[in-house]
mmCIF file of the N, C-alpha and C atoms, coordinates in Angstrom:
data_MODEL
# 
_entry.id   MODEL 
# 
loop_
_atom_site.group_PDB 
_atom_site.id 
_atom_site.type_symbol 
_atom_site.label_atom_id 
_atom_site.label_alt_id 
_atom_site.label_comp_id 
_atom_site.label_asym_id 
_atom_site.label_entity_id 
_atom_site.label_seq_id 
_atom_site.pdbx_PDB_ins_code 
_atom_site.Cartn_x 
_atom_site.Cartn_y 
_atom_site.Cartn_z 
_atom_site.occupancy 
_atom_site.B_iso_or_equiv 
_atom_site.pdbx_formal_charge 
_atom_site.auth_seq_id 
_atom_site.auth_comp_id 
_atom_site.auth_asym_id 
_atom_site.auth_atom_id 
_atom_site.pdbx_PDB_model_num 
ATOM 1   N N  . MET A 1 1  ? 5.941  40.252  -15.914 1.00 0.00 ? 1  MET A N  1 
ATOM 2   C CA . MET A 1 1  ? 6.219  38.902  -15.434 1.00 0.00 ? 1  MET A CA 1 
ATOM 3   C C  . MET A 1 1  ? 7.705  38.819  -15.073 1.00 0.00 ? 1  MET A C  1 
ATOM 4   N N  . GLN A 1 2  ? 7.982  38.111  -13.990 1.00 0.00 ? 2  GLN A N  1 
ATOM 5   C CA . GLN A 1 2  ? 9.364  37.900  -13.568 1.00 0.00 ? 2  GLN A CA 1 
ATOM 6   C C  . GLN A 1 2  ? 9.779  36.469  -13.890 1.00 0.00 ? 2  GLN A C  1 
ATOM 7   N N  . ILE A 1 3  ? 11.082 36.262  -14.049 1.00 0.00 ? 3  ILE A N  1 
ATOM 8   C CA . ILE A 1 3  ? 11.601 34.932  -14.387 1.00 0.00 ? 3  ILE A CA 1 
ATOM 9   C C  . ILE A 1 3  ? 11.144 33.888  -13.383 1.00 0.00 ? 3  ILE A C  1 
ATOM 10  N N  . LYS A 1 4  ? 11.145 34.224  -12.104 1.00 0.00 ? 4  LYS A N  1 
ATOM 11  C CA . LYS A 1 4  ? 10.756 33.244  -11.073 1.00 0.00 ? 4  LYS A CA 1 
ATOM 12  C C  . LYS A 1 4  ? 9.333  32.730  -11.278 1.00 0.00 ? 4  LYS A C  1 
ATOM 13  N N  . GLU A 1 5  ? 8.507  33.492  -11.978 1.00 0.00 ? 5  GLU A N  1 
ATOM 14  C CA . GLU A 1 5  ? 7.123  33.088  -12.225 1.00 0.00 ? 5  GLU A CA 1 
ATOM 15  C C  . GLU A 1 5  ? 7.020  32.030  -13.333 1.00 0.00 ? 5  GLU A C  1 
ATOM 16  N N  . LEU A 1 6  ? 8.092  31.800  -14.059 1.00 0.00 ? 6  LEU A N  1 
ATOM 17  C CA . LEU A 1 6  ? 8.099  30.786  -15.112 1.00 0.00 ? 6  LEU A CA 1 
ATOM 18  C C  . LEU A 1 6  ? 8.278  29.379  -14.571 1.00 0.00 ? 6  LEU A C  1 
ATOM 19  N N  . PHE A 1 7  ? 8.748  29.268  -13.328 1.00 0.00 ? 7  PHE A N  1 
ATOM 20  C CA . PHE A 1 7  ? 9.048  27.966  -12.735 1.00 0.00 ? 7  PHE A CA 1 
ATOM 21  C C  . PHE A 1 7  ? 7.868  27.423  -11.946 1.00 0.00 ? 7  PHE A C  1 
ATOM 22  N N  . LYS A 1 8  ? 7.709  26.144  -12.011 1.00 0.00 ? 8  LYS A N  1 
ATOM 23  C CA . LYS A 1 8  ? 6.624  25.463  -11.307 1.00 0.00 ? 8  LYS A CA 1 
ATOM 24  C C  . LYS A 1 8  ? 6.851  25.487  -9.794  1.00 0.00 ? 8  LYS A C  1 
ATOM 25  N N  . LYS A 1 9  ? 8.122  25.345  -9.377  1.00 0.00 ? 9  LYS A N  1 
ATOM 26  C CA . LYS A 1 9  ? 8.450  25.312  -7.950  1.00 0.00 ? 9  LYS A CA 1 
ATOM 27  C C  . LYS A 1 9  ? 9.178  26.585  -7.541  1.00 0.00 ? 9  LYS A C  1 
ATOM 28  N N  . ASP A 1 10 ? 9.082  26.893  -6.273  1.00 0.00 ? 10 ASP A N  1 
ATOM 29  C CA . ASP A 1 10 ? 9.749  28.065  -5.715  1.00 0.00 ? 10 ASP A CA 1 
ATOM 30  C C  . ASP A 1 10 ? 11.262 27.940  -5.914  1.00 0.00 ? 10 ASP A C  1 
ATOM 31  N N  . ILE A 1 11 ? 11.857 28.854  -6.662  1.00 0.00 ? 11 ILE A N  1 
ATOM 32  C CA . ILE A 1 11 ? 13.291 28.766  -6.938  1.00 0.00 ? 11 ILE A CA 1 
ATOM 33  C C  . ILE A 1 11 ? 14.136 29.214  -5.750  1.00 0.00 ? 11 ILE A C  1 
ATOM 34  N N  . PHE A 1 12 ? 13.506 29.736  -4.723  1.00 0.00 ? 12 PHE A N  1 
ATOM 35  C CA . PHE A 1 12 ? 14.230 30.176  -3.529  1.00 0.00 ? 12 PHE A CA 1 
ATOM 36  C C  . PHE A 1 12 ? 14.125 29.160  -2.388  1.00 0.00 ? 12 PHE A C  1 
ATOM 37  N N  . ARG A 1 13 ? 13.552 27.989  -2.668  1.00 0.00 ? 13 ARG A N  1 
ATOM 38  C CA . ARG A 1 13 ? 13.419 26.957  -1.628  1.00 0.00 ? 13 ARG A CA 1 
ATOM 39  C C  . ARG A 1 13 ? 14.793 26.417  -1.266  1.00 0.00 ? 13 ARG A C  1 
ATOM 40  N N  . PRO A 1 14 ? 14.949 25.882  -0.055  1.00 0.00 ? 14 PRO A N  1 
ATOM 41  C CA . PRO A 1 14 ? 16.241 25.283  0.307   1.00 0.00 ? 14 PRO A CA 1 
ATOM 42  C C  . PRO A 1 14 ? 16.480 24.005  -0.511  1.00 0.00 ? 14 PRO A C  1 
ATOM 43  N N  . ILE A 1 15 ? 17.695 23.855  -1.023  1.00 0.00 ? 15 ILE A N  1 
ATOM 44  C CA . ILE A 1 15 ? 18.052 22.677  -1.817  1.00 0.00 ? 15 ILE A CA 1 
ATOM 45  C C  . ILE A 1 15 ? 19.288 22.036  -1.195  1.00 0.00 ? 15 ILE A C  1 
ATOM 46  N N  . ASN A 1 16 ? 19.206 20.735  -0.908  1.00 0.00 ? 16 ASN A N  1 
ATOM 47  C CA . ASN A 1 16 ? 20.341 20.014  -0.336  1.00 0.00 ? 16 ASN A CA 1 
ATOM 48  C C  . ASN A 1 16 ? 21.469 19.926  -1.352  1.00 0.00 ? 16 ASN A C  1 
ATOM 49  N N  . ASN A 1 17 ? 22.677 20.252  -0.935  1.00 0.00 ? 17 ASN A N  1 
ATOM 50  C CA . ASN A 1 17 ? 23.839 20.094  -1.813  1.00 0.00 ? 17 ASN A CA 1 
ATOM 51  C C  . ASN A 1 17 ? 24.139 18.618  -2.026  1.00 0.00 ? 17 ASN A C  1 
ATOM 52  N N  . VAL A 1 18 ? 24.053 17.852  -0.950  1.00 0.00 ? 18 VAL A N  1 
ATOM 53  C CA . VAL A 1 18 ? 24.354 16.420  -0.999  1.00 0.00 ? 18 VAL A CA 1 
ATOM 54  C C  . VAL A 1 18 ? 23.361 15.691  -0.105  1.00 0.00 ? 18 VAL A C  1 
ATOM 55  N N  . VAL A 1 19 ? 22.855 14.581  -0.589  1.00 0.00 ? 19 VAL A N  1 
ATOM 56  C CA . VAL A 1 19 ? 21.989 13.728  0.219   1.00 0.00 ? 19 VAL A CA 1 
ATOM 57  C C  . VAL A 1 19 ? 22.743 12.422  0.439   1.00 0.00 ? 19 VAL A C  1 
ATOM 58  N N  . GLN A 1 20 ? 22.949 12.090  1.685   1.00 0.00 ? 20 GLN A N  1 
ATOM 59  C CA . GLN A 1 20 ? 23.693 10.884  2.034   1.00 0.00 ? 20 GLN A CA 1 
ATOM 60  C C  . GLN A 1 20 ? 22.835 9.636   1.817   1.00 0.00 ? 20 GLN A C  1 
ATOM 61  N N  . ALA A 1 21 ? 23.497 8.520   1.564   1.00 0.00 ? 21 ALA A N  1 
ATOM 62  C CA . ALA A 1 21 ? 22.800 7.252   1.314   1.00 0.00 ? 21 ALA A CA 1 
ATOM 63  C C  . ALA A 1 21 ? 21.936 6.843   2.501   1.00 0.00 ? 21 ALA A C  1 
ATOM 64  N N  . GLU A 1 22 ? 22.355 7.205   3.704   1.00 0.00 ? 22 GLU A N  1 
ATOM 65  C CA . GLU A 1 22 ? 21.592 6.807   4.895   1.00 0.00 ? 22 GLU A CA 1 
ATOM 66  C C  . GLU A 1 22 ? 20.472 7.781   5.236   1.00 0.00 ? 22 GLU A C  1 
ATOM 67  N N  . GLN A 1 23 ? 20.204 8.731   4.357   1.00 0.00 ? 23 GLN A N  1 
ATOM 68  C CA . GLN A 1 23 ? 19.149 9.715   4.593   1.00 0.00 ? 23 GLN A CA 1 
ATOM 69  C C  . GLN A 1 23 ? 17.808 8.992   4.704   1.00 0.00 ? 23 GLN A C  1 
ATOM 70  N N  . VAL A 1 24 ? 17.101 9.201   5.792   1.00 0.00 ? 24 VAL A N  1 
ATOM 71  C CA . VAL A 1 24 ? 15.839 8.490   5.999   1.00 0.00 ? 24 VAL A CA 1 
ATOM 72  C C  . VAL A 1 24 ? 14.639 9.422   6.149   1.00 0.00 ? 24 VAL A C  1 
ATOM 73  N N  . ASP A 1 25 ? 14.873 10.717  6.100   1.00 0.00 ? 25 ASP A N  1 
ATOM 74  C CA . ASP A 1 25 ? 13.762 11.655  6.183   1.00 0.00 ? 25 ASP A CA 1 
ATOM 75  C C  . ASP A 1 25 ? 12.899 11.493  4.933   1.00 0.00 ? 25 ASP A C  1 
ATOM 76  N N  . GLU A 1 26 ? 11.687 11.039  5.127   1.00 0.00 ? 26 GLU A N  1 
ATOM 77  C CA . GLU A 1 26 ? 10.809 10.697  4.004   1.00 0.00 ? 26 GLU A CA 1 
ATOM 78  C C  . GLU A 1 26 ? 10.584 11.875  3.053   1.00 0.00 ? 26 GLU A C  1 
ATOM 79  N N  . GLU A 1 27 ? 10.446 13.066  3.596   1.00 0.00 ? 27 GLU A N  1 
ATOM 80  C CA . GLU A 1 27 ? 10.204 14.242  2.757   1.00 0.00 ? 27 GLU A CA 1 
ATOM 81  C C  . GLU A 1 27 ? 11.420 14.571  1.891   1.00 0.00 ? 27 GLU A C  1 
ATOM 82  N N  . VAL A 1 28 ? 12.626 14.409  2.450   1.00 0.00 ? 28 VAL A N  1 
ATOM 83  C CA . VAL A 1 28 ? 13.859 14.661  1.693   1.00 0.00 ? 28 VAL A CA 1 
ATOM 84  C C  . VAL A 1 28 ? 13.989 13.648  0.556   1.00 0.00 ? 28 VAL A C  1 
ATOM 85  N N  . VAL A 1 29 ? 13.748 12.389  0.858   1.00 0.00 ? 29 VAL A N  1 
ATOM 86  C CA . VAL A 1 29 ? 13.836 11.330  -0.156  1.00 0.00 ? 29 VAL A CA 1 
ATOM 87  C C  . VAL A 1 29 ? 12.803 11.588  -1.262  1.00 0.00 ? 29 VAL A C  1 
ATOM 88  N N  . LYS A 1 30 ? 11.592 11.946  -0.875  1.00 0.00 ? 30 LYS A N  1 
ATOM 89  C CA . LYS A 1 30 ? 10.529 12.219  -1.854  1.00 0.00 ? 30 LYS A CA 1 
ATOM 90  C C  . LYS A 1 30 ? 10.940 13.380  -2.771  1.00 0.00 ? 30 LYS A C  1 
ATOM 91  N N  . THR A 1 31 ? 11.471 14.441  -2.190  1.00 0.00 ? 31 THR A N  1 
ATOM 92  C CA . THR A 1 31 ? 11.892 15.601  -2.985  1.00 0.00 ? 31 THR A CA 1 
ATOM 93  C C  . THR A 1 31 ? 13.013 15.234  -3.942  1.00 0.00 ? 31 THR A C  1 
ATOM 94  N N  . GLU A 1 32 ? 14.012 14.489  -3.464  1.00 0.00 ? 32 GLU A N  1 
ATOM 95  C CA . GLU A 1 32 ? 15.147 14.116  -4.307  1.00 0.00 ? 32 GLU A CA 1 
ATOM 96  C C  . GLU A 1 32 ? 14.698 13.261  -5.490  1.00 0.00 ? 32 GLU A C  1 
ATOM 97  N N  . LEU A 1 33 ? 13.813 12.313  -5.241  1.00 0.00 ? 33 LEU A N  1 
ATOM 98  C CA . LEU A 1 33 ? 13.321 11.458  -6.325  1.00 0.00 ? 33 LEU A CA 1 
ATOM 99  C C  . LEU A 1 33 ? 12.454 12.245  -7.304  1.00 0.00 ? 33 LEU A C  1 
ATOM 100 N N  . ASP A 1 34 ? 11.665 13.162  -6.778  1.00 0.00 ? 34 ASP A N  1 
ATOM 101 C CA . ASP A 1 34 ? 10.790 13.974  -7.614  1.00 0.00 ? 34 ASP A CA 1 
ATOM 102 C C  . ASP A 1 34 ? 11.586 14.893  -8.539  1.00 0.00 ? 34 ASP A C  1 
ATOM 103 N N  . GLU A 1 35 ? 12.725 15.396  -8.066  1.00 0.00 ? 35 GLU A N  1 
ATOM 104 C CA . GLU A 1 35 ? 13.491 16.371  -8.832  1.00 0.00 ? 35 GLU A CA 1 
ATOM 105 C C  . GLU A 1 35 ? 14.674 15.767  -9.590  1.00 0.00 ? 35 GLU A C  1 
ATOM 106 N N  . TYR A 1 36 ? 14.846 14.451  -9.495  1.00 0.00 ? 36 TYR A N  1 
ATOM 107 C CA . TYR A 1 36 ? 15.961 13.805  -10.193 1.00 0.00 ? 36 TYR A CA 1 
ATOM 108 C C  . TYR A 1 36 ? 15.706 13.816  -11.693 1.00 0.00 ? 36 TYR A C  1 
ATOM 109 N N  . VAL A 1 37 ? 16.722 14.156  -12.453 1.00 0.00 ? 37 VAL A N  1 
ATOM 110 C CA . VAL A 1 37 ? 16.601 14.176  -13.914 1.00 0.00 ? 37 VAL A CA 1 
ATOM 111 C C  . VAL A 1 37 ? 17.411 13.013  -14.475 1.00 0.00 ? 37 VAL A C  1 
ATOM 112 N N  . LEU A 1 38 ? 16.727 12.100  -15.118 1.00 0.00 ? 38 LEU A N  1 
ATOM 113 C CA . LEU A 1 38 ? 17.392 10.948  -15.724 1.00 0.00 ? 38 LEU A CA 1 
ATOM 114 C C  . LEU A 1 38 ? 17.721 11.285  -17.167 1.00 0.00 ? 38 LEU A C  1 
ATOM 115 N N  . THR A 1 39 ? 19.006 11.385  -17.455 1.00 0.00 ? 39 THR A N  1 
ATOM 116 C CA . THR A 1 39 ? 19.423 11.683  -18.823 1.00 0.00 ? 39 THR A CA 1 
ATOM 117 C C  . THR A 1 39 ? 19.467 10.392  -19.630 1.00 0.00 ? 39 THR A C  1 
ATOM 118 N N  . GLU A 1 40 ? 19.568 10.527  -20.928 1.00 0.00 ? 40 GLU A N  1 
ATOM 119 C CA . GLU A 1 40 ? 19.668 9.349   -21.797 1.00 0.00 ? 40 GLU A CA 1 
ATOM 120 C C  . GLU A 1 40 ? 20.892 8.513   -21.432 1.00 0.00 ? 40 GLU A C  1 
ATOM 121 N N  . GLU A 1 41 ? 21.995 9.189   -21.160 1.00 0.00 ? 41 GLU A N  1 
ATOM 122 C CA . GLU A 1 41 ? 23.233 8.488   -20.820 1.00 0.00 ? 41 GLU A CA 1 
ATOM 123 C C  . GLU A 1 41 ? 23.111 7.752   -19.489 1.00 0.00 ? 41 GLU A C  1 
ATOM 124 N N  . SER A 1 42 ? 22.562 8.415   -18.471 1.00 0.00 ? 42 SER A N  1 
ATOM 125 C CA . SER A 1 42 ? 22.435 7.739   -17.184 1.00 0.00 ? 42 SER A CA 1 
ATOM 126 C C  . SER A 1 42 ? 21.433 6.593   -17.270 1.00 0.00 ? 42 SER A C  1 
ATOM 127 N N  . GLU A 1 43 ? 20.401 6.745   -18.088 1.00 0.00 ? 43 GLU A N  1 
ATOM 128 C CA . GLU A 1 43 ? 19.440 5.661   -18.294 1.00 0.00 ? 43 GLU A CA 1 
ATOM 129 C C  . GLU A 1 43 ? 20.142 4.445   -18.910 1.00 0.00 ? 43 GLU A C  1 
ATOM 130 N N  . HIS A 1 44 ? 21.019 4.690   -19.871 1.00 0.00 ? 44 HIS A N  1 
ATOM 131 C CA . HIS A 1 44 ? 21.775 3.612   -20.513 1.00 0.00 ? 44 HIS A CA 1 
ATOM 132 C C  . HIS A 1 44 ? 22.610 2.852   -19.475 1.00 0.00 ? 44 HIS A C  1 
ATOM 133 N N  . TYR A 1 45 ? 23.320 3.591   -18.622 1.00 0.00 ? 45 TYR A N  1 
ATOM 134 C CA . TYR A 1 45 ? 24.183 2.946   -17.642 1.00 0.00 ? 45 TYR A CA 1 
ATOM 135 C C  . TYR A 1 45 ? 23.394 2.247   -16.533 1.00 0.00 ? 45 TYR A C  1 
ATOM 136 N N  . LEU A 1 46 ? 22.264 2.812   -16.155 1.00 0.00 ? 46 LEU A N  1 
ATOM 137 C CA . LEU A 1 46 ? 21.420 2.132   -15.163 1.00 0.00 ? 46 LEU A CA 1 
ATOM 138 C C  . LEU A 1 46 ? 20.874 0.825   -15.731 1.00 0.00 ? 46 LEU A C  1 
ATOM 139 N N  . GLU A 1 47 ? 20.470 0.854   -16.989 1.00 0.00 ? 47 GLU A N  1 
ATOM 140 C CA . GLU A 1 47 ? 19.975 -0.366  -17.641 1.00 0.00 ? 47 GLU A CA 1 
ATOM 141 C C  . GLU A 1 47 ? 21.077 -1.423  -17.693 1.00 0.00 ? 47 GLU A C  1 
ATOM 142 N N  . ARG A 1 48 ? 22.258 -1.000  -18.065 1.00 0.00 ? 48 ARG A N  1 
ATOM 143 C CA . ARG A 1 48 ? 23.407 -1.912  -18.125 1.00 0.00 ? 48 ARG A CA 1 
ATOM 144 C C  . ARG A 1 48 ? 23.730 -2.480  -16.740 1.00 0.00 ? 48 ARG A C  1 
ATOM 145 N N  . PHE A 1 49 ? 23.711 -1.608  -15.735 1.00 0.00 ? 49 PHE A N  1 
ATOM 146 C CA . PHE A 1 49 ? 23.972 -2.037  -14.365 1.00 0.00 ? 49 PHE A CA 1 
ATOM 147 C C  . PHE A 1 49 ? 22.980 -3.111  -13.934 1.00 0.00 ? 49 PHE A C  1 
ATOM 148 N N  . TYR A 1 50 ? 21.669 -2.842  -14.090 1.00 0.00 ? 50 TYR A N  1 
ATOM 149 C CA . TYR A 1 50 ? 20.657 -3.801  -13.644 1.00 0.00 ? 50 TYR A CA 1 
ATOM 150 C C  . TYR A 1 50 ? 20.694 -5.096  -14.438 1.00 0.00 ? 50 TYR A C  1 
ATOM 151 N N  . ARG A 1 51 ? 20.972 -5.011  -15.706 1.00 0.00 ? 51 ARG A N  1 
ATOM 152 C CA . ARG A 1 51 ? 21.067 -6.233  -16.529 1.00 0.00 ? 51 ARG A CA 1 
ATOM 153 C C  . ARG A 1 51 ? 22.172 -7.142  -15.977 1.00 0.00 ? 51 ARG A C  1 
ATOM 154 N N  . ASN A 1 52 ? 23.329 -6.549  -15.673 1.00 0.00 ? 52 ASN A N  1 
ATOM 155 C CA . ASN A 1 52 ? 24.437 -7.338  -15.140 1.00 0.00 ? 52 ASN A CA 1 
ATOM 156 C C  . ASN A 1 52 ? 24.197 -7.779  -13.697 1.00 0.00 ? 52 ASN A C  1 
ATOM 157 N N  . TYR A 1 53 ? 23.633 -6.918  -12.913 1.00 0.00 ? 53 TYR A N  1 
ATOM 158 C CA . TYR A 1 53 ? 23.360 -7.233  -11.507 1.00 0.00 ? 53 TYR A CA 1 
ATOM 159 C C  . TYR A 1 53 ? 22.347 -8.369  -11.389 1.00 0.00 ? 53 TYR A C  1 
ATOM 160 N N  . LEU A 1 54 ? 21.300 -8.308  -12.200 1.00 0.00 ? 54 LEU A N  1 
ATOM 161 C CA . LEU A 1 54 ? 20.263 -9.340  -12.149 1.00 0.00 ? 54 LEU A CA 1 
ATOM 162 C C  . LEU A 1 54 ? 20.712 -10.663 -12.765 1.00 0.00 ? 54 LEU A C  1 
ATOM 163 N N  . ALA A 1 55 ? 21.761 -10.640 -13.570 1.00 0.00 ? 55 ALA A N  1 
ATOM 164 C CA . ALA A 1 55 ? 22.282 -11.872 -14.169 1.00 0.00 ? 55 ALA A CA 1 
ATOM 165 C C  . ALA A 1 55 ? 22.769 -12.846 -13.102 1.00 0.00 ? 55 ALA A C  1 
ATOM 166 N N  . VAL A 1 56 ? 23.076 -12.346 -11.924 1.00 0.00 ? 56 VAL A N  1 
ATOM 167 C CA . VAL A 1 56 ? 23.538 -13.209 -10.820 1.00 0.00 ? 56 VAL A CA 1 
ATOM 168 C C  . VAL A 1 56 ? 22.449 -14.211 -10.420 1.00 0.00 ? 56 VAL A C  1 
ATOM 169 N N  . TYR A 1 57 ? 21.196 -13.852 -10.623 1.00 0.00 ? 57 TYR A N  1 
ATOM 170 C CA . TYR A 1 57 ? 20.112 -14.773 -10.289 1.00 0.00 ? 57 TYR A CA 1 
ATOM 171 C C  . TYR A 1 57 ? 20.099 -15.972 -11.232 1.00 0.00 ? 57 TYR A C  1 
ATOM 172 N N  . ASP A 1 58 ? 20.573 -15.783 -12.463 1.00 0.00 ? 58 ASP A N  1 
ATOM 173 C CA . ASP A 1 58 ? 20.636 -16.885 -13.419 1.00 0.00 ? 58 ASP A CA 1 
ATOM 174 C C  . ASP A 1 58 ? 21.860 -17.758 -13.166 1.00 0.00 ? 58 ASP A C  1 
ATOM 175 N N  . GLN A 1 59 ? 22.919 -17.154 -12.709 1.00 0.00 ? 59 GLN A N  1 
ATOM 176 C CA . GLN A 1 59 ? 24.170 -17.864 -12.450 1.00 0.00 ? 59 GLN A CA 1 
ATOM 177 C C  . GLN A 1 59 ? 24.745 -17.328 -11.128 1.00 0.00 ? 59 GLN A C  1 
ATOM 178 N N  . PRO A 1 60 ? 24.313 -17.923 -9.987  1.00 0.00 ? 60 PRO A N  1 
ATOM 179 C CA . PRO A 1 60 ? 24.715 -17.419 -8.670  1.00 0.00 ? 60 PRO A CA 1 
ATOM 180 C C  . PRO A 1 60 ? 26.232 -17.286 -8.516  1.00 0.00 ? 60 PRO A C  1 
ATOM 181 N N  . SER A 1 61 ? 26.631 -16.222 -7.843  1.00 0.00 ? 61 SER A N  1 
ATOM 182 C CA . SER A 1 61 ? 28.044 -15.945 -7.618  1.00 0.00 ? 61 SER A CA 1 
ATOM 183 C C  . SER A 1 61 ? 28.204 -15.089 -6.376  1.00 0.00 ? 61 SER A C  1 
ATOM 184 N N  . THR A 1 62 ? 29.341 -15.237 -5.713  1.00 0.00 ? 62 THR A N  1 
ATOM 185 C CA . THR A 1 62 ? 29.654 -14.370 -4.578  1.00 0.00 ? 62 THR A CA 1 
ATOM 186 C C  . THR A 1 62 ? 30.516 -13.198 -5.035  1.00 0.00 ? 62 THR A C  1 
ATOM 187 N N  . LYS A 1 63 ? 30.827 -13.165 -6.317  1.00 0.00 ? 63 LYS A N  1 
ATOM 188 C CA . LYS A 1 63 ? 31.696 -12.118 -6.864  1.00 0.00 ? 63 LYS A CA 1 
ATOM 189 C C  . LYS A 1 63 ? 30.866 -10.951 -7.409  1.00 0.00 ? 63 LYS A C  1 
ATOM 190 N N  . VAL A 1 64 ? 30.014 -10.426 -6.551  1.00 0.00 ? 64 VAL A N  1 
ATOM 191 C CA . VAL A 1 64 ? 29.166 -9.319  -6.949  1.00 0.00 ? 64 VAL A CA 1 
ATOM 192 C C  . VAL A 1 64 ? 29.527 -8.118  -6.091  1.00 0.00 ? 64 VAL A C  1 
ATOM 193 N N  . GLY A 1 65 ? 29.869 -7.059  -6.747  1.00 0.00 ? 65 GLY A N  1 
ATOM 194 C CA . GLY A 1 65 ? 30.174 -5.820  -6.040  1.00 0.00 ? 65 GLY A CA 1 
ATOM 195 C C  . GLY A 1 65 ? 29.636 -4.646  -6.829  1.00 0.00 ? 65 GLY A C  1 
ATOM 196 N N  . VAL A 1 66 ? 29.289 -3.619  -6.123  1.00 0.00 ? 66 VAL A N  1 
ATOM 197 C CA . VAL A 1 66 ? 28.735 -2.448  -6.784  1.00 0.00 ? 66 VAL A CA 1 
ATOM 198 C C  . VAL A 1 66 ? 29.409 -1.204  -6.228  1.00 0.00 ? 66 VAL A C  1 
ATOM 199 N N  . TRP A 1 67 ? 29.866 -0.360  -7.120  1.00 0.00 ? 67 TRP A N  1 
ATOM 200 C CA . TRP A 1 67 ? 30.430 0.935   -6.738  1.00 0.00 ? 67 TRP A CA 1 
ATOM 201 C C  . TRP A 1 67 ? 29.700 1.978   -7.561  1.00 0.00 ? 67 TRP A C  1 
ATOM 202 N N  . ILE A 1 68 ? 28.970 2.819   -6.882  1.00 0.00 ? 68 ILE A N  1 
ATOM 203 C CA . ILE A 1 68 ? 28.232 3.863   -7.580  1.00 0.00 ? 68 ILE A CA 1 
ATOM 204 C C  . ILE A 1 68 ? 28.877 5.189   -7.223  1.00 0.00 ? 68 ILE A C  1 
ATOM 205 N N  . SER A 1 69 ? 29.286 5.894   -8.239  1.00 0.00 ? 69 SER A N  1 
ATOM 206 C CA . SER A 1 69 ? 29.970 7.166   -8.045  1.00 0.00 ? 69 SER A CA 1 
ATOM 207 C C  . SER A 1 69 ? 29.300 8.225   -8.901  1.00 0.00 ? 69 SER A C  1 
ATOM 208 N N  . GLY A 1 70 ? 29.426 9.450   -8.501  1.00 0.00 ? 70 GLY A N  1 
ATOM 209 C CA . GLY A 1 70 ? 28.797 10.497  -9.293  1.00 0.00 ? 70 GLY A CA 1 
ATOM 210 C C  . GLY A 1 70 ? 29.354 11.850  -8.940  1.00 0.00 ? 70 GLY A C  1 
ATOM 211 N N  . PHE A 1 71 ? 28.739 12.857  -9.481  1.00 0.00 ? 71 PHE A N  1 
ATOM 212 C CA . PHE A 1 71 ? 29.150 14.222  -9.194  1.00 0.00 ? 71 PHE A CA 1 
ATOM 213 C C  . PHE A 1 71 ? 27.898 15.075  -9.109  1.00 0.00 ? 71 PHE A C  1 
ATOM 214 N N  . PHE A 1 72 ? 28.060 16.244  -8.582  1.00 0.00 ? 72 PHE A N  1 
ATOM 215 C CA . PHE A 1 72 ? 26.937 17.130  -8.383  1.00 0.00 ? 72 PHE A CA 1 
ATOM 216 C C  . PHE A 1 72 ? 27.206 18.454  -9.063  1.00 0.00 ? 72 PHE A C  1 
ATOM 217 N N  . TRP A 1 73 ? 26.210 18.974  -9.698  1.00 0.00 ? 73 TRP A N  1 
ATOM 218 C CA . TRP A 1 73 ? 26.297 20.313  -10.284 1.00 0.00 ? 73 TRP A CA 1 
ATOM 219 C C  . TRP A 1 73 ? 25.656 21.263  -9.306  1.00 0.00 ? 73 TRP A C  1 
ATOM 220 N N  . ILE A 1 74 ? 26.342 22.295  -8.951  1.00 0.00 ? 74 ILE A N  1 
ATOM 221 C CA . ILE A 1 74 ? 25.768 23.329  -8.094  1.00 0.00 ? 74 ILE A CA 1 
ATOM 222 C C  . ILE A 1 74 ? 25.744 24.614  -8.900  1.00 0.00 ? 74 ILE A C  1 
ATOM 223 N N  . TRP A 1 75 ? 24.546 25.103  -9.166  1.00 0.00 ? 75 TRP A N  1 
ATOM 224 C CA . TRP A 1 75 ? 24.428 26.311  -9.972  1.00 0.00 ? 75 TRP A CA 1 
ATOM 225 C C  . TRP A 1 75 ? 24.319 27.519  -9.096  1.00 0.00 ? 75 TRP A C  1 
# 
């Protein structure tokens, strides 16, 4: 048995280094969402983000801004 046989997906498939926010290719978006790994820490921050973002519906404001930043691991 070879190591590549342990993986569910082809490890030699092309992988995008960066996917831009305006990416509209349905297959690319589907792949990115399918392979995204949500860690406990990122889940915590996403929950915090949505809790604060949705609070605007309870108390309307024009002072709403969002800056999402991140980094990429390339192995």
